[in-house]
N, C-alpha and C positions, 0 to 999 in steps of 0.2 A: 761566511757564505757571499758566494758571489751575486753580484749584483745584476740585473738583466743587462744581456750586454747585446751588442749589433746583429750577431747573426741568429741570436735567439730571437730578438723583436722580428726579424727578416721571416722567421720560421712560424712564429705565432700569427703573424700579419698573413702568411701563405693560409695558415690553418682555418683562419676566418673567412677568407678570400676562396676558400674551395668547400666550405659549410662542415669543418672538421672540429668538436669539441674534447677538448683535453681539459687536464687538470694537472698542474705542476707543481711539486712538492720540493721546497729548497732544504739543503742539507750541507755539509760538509764534505769536501772532494773524495769519492770513493774510486779506487781504482781497481780494485777486483771484485769478483762475485761473493768471495768470502766477507771484504770489508761491506761490500752491500747488505748481505745478509744480518750483518751484525748492527749497523747503525741504520738502516732505513726507517723503522720506526712502524707505524700502522700503516703503509701506504698498501691499498687492497689490489688486487689481481694478481696476474702471473708476472713475475721478475722476469726478465728476459736478458741475453746477452748476444753481440754480434760482431761475428769473426770477420777480420778483413782480408782474404786469400787472394793469392794468385794461380791461376791454372798452369797445366806445360805448357799451352798453346799462347799463354802471355796474356790471357785475360785474368779482369779483376774479380772479384766475387764478393759478397756480402751473404754470410750464413747465420740465418735468425733462429733462434730455437730458446727456450724456456732453459733458465740459468741452472737448473740442476740437471741438463741432459750433458752426459760425456759424450761428445760424438766421435765416432768412427771416419775420420777423414777420410783414410783410405779407401771404404766400402762407399763413400758418398761422391767421390770424385769418380769412382768406376760407375755409381749410378747415372752421375749426370755426363758422363764419357767425356769427362775433361784430362785424361790423364793421371796428374796427382796435383795435391794441394800444397802450398808452401805460404807461411806468414808473410805478409809485406812488412818491409820494413817501416819504423816510424815517420822516415821522410818521406815515402812513396803516400803513406797513410796521410801526412798532412799535405803533399801536393794534389792526391786526388780527392781528398774526402775533405780535407781542410778541417779536421779534428786533431786532437792529441792521445794519444795510447791512453787507453781506460776511459774513453770519452765516443767508443765507435757505436754509430746506431743505424738503424735504416732511415732516419731521419737526414744523416748525412750526403744523402744523393740529392738535397737542396744544391749543395755546391754545382758549378757549372763545369767543373773538371769530370765530375761523377755520372754524366749522361751512360758512357757504357758500360759501368759496372753492372754486371749481371747479379741475380738475386735469388737463392734458394731460402724458402720459409718453410719451417716446419711445421706439417699440417696440424701435427698434437699440438701444438702453442697455439695454433688459430682457433682451436676449440673455446680455448677461454676467451670470454666476451671482452674483459680490462687486460691489457699489455702496458708493460712498464718499460720506458728506455730513456736513455738520458738525453737531453735538448740541446745537442750536440756539443756539450761541456760536461763534468762528472761532478757539479754542485748542485746538483738538481736531479729529479725524476718526473718524468711524465707519463701521466696513464692518457692512452687513446684506446679507442673500439677497435677490435680485430677487423670489423668489416671495414673500419676508417681507416686502419694503417695498409690494408690494398688498395684503397681510394687513393691516398697518399702517394704511394709505389706506382700507382696506372696513371697520376697526374704527370709525372714526369717520363712515363713510357718507356723508363728502364726495363729491360728484359728479365722477368722473374717466373719462378717454378715455384709451385707448392708439392713439397716431397714429402715422402717419410723418413727424415734423417735416420741414419741407423746410429747406434748408440755400440761404444766400446765393451765387449765381455770382459769384465773384469775378474 
């Protein structure tokens, strides 16, 4: 399991500074939702996933939803009026968010290079009081209150929208 690293210390210090309470659980590295579901144990709250995308206008986006939601990216792009979404490469992810694949999280906007990243937050997910995300790496899970997630995002002034994220019809 990971020791607390420098990026994580910076994140947790910011939580204290802006009066956000969290709880962090350590575990072995998790790279997929499936791995997370098998190995997370008894961590309470809604477990979430965050996608790092680029739109047709070359804007970067974080799309944040509960882990079980199968997102219809084409419909979401139309809803946000951004043309089309594509996934960002690991190199761009590292450059903009300063995280590795499998560790994408709304907390990555702490990176100075993420100031212009736009955020789409699923309104359905926000109905849960406790939300779970990686704290900038995939060897821990941090639980945060949904209101505090908005407080965190607002602190950085990244543009965000709370939307009804459309699901794929399977």
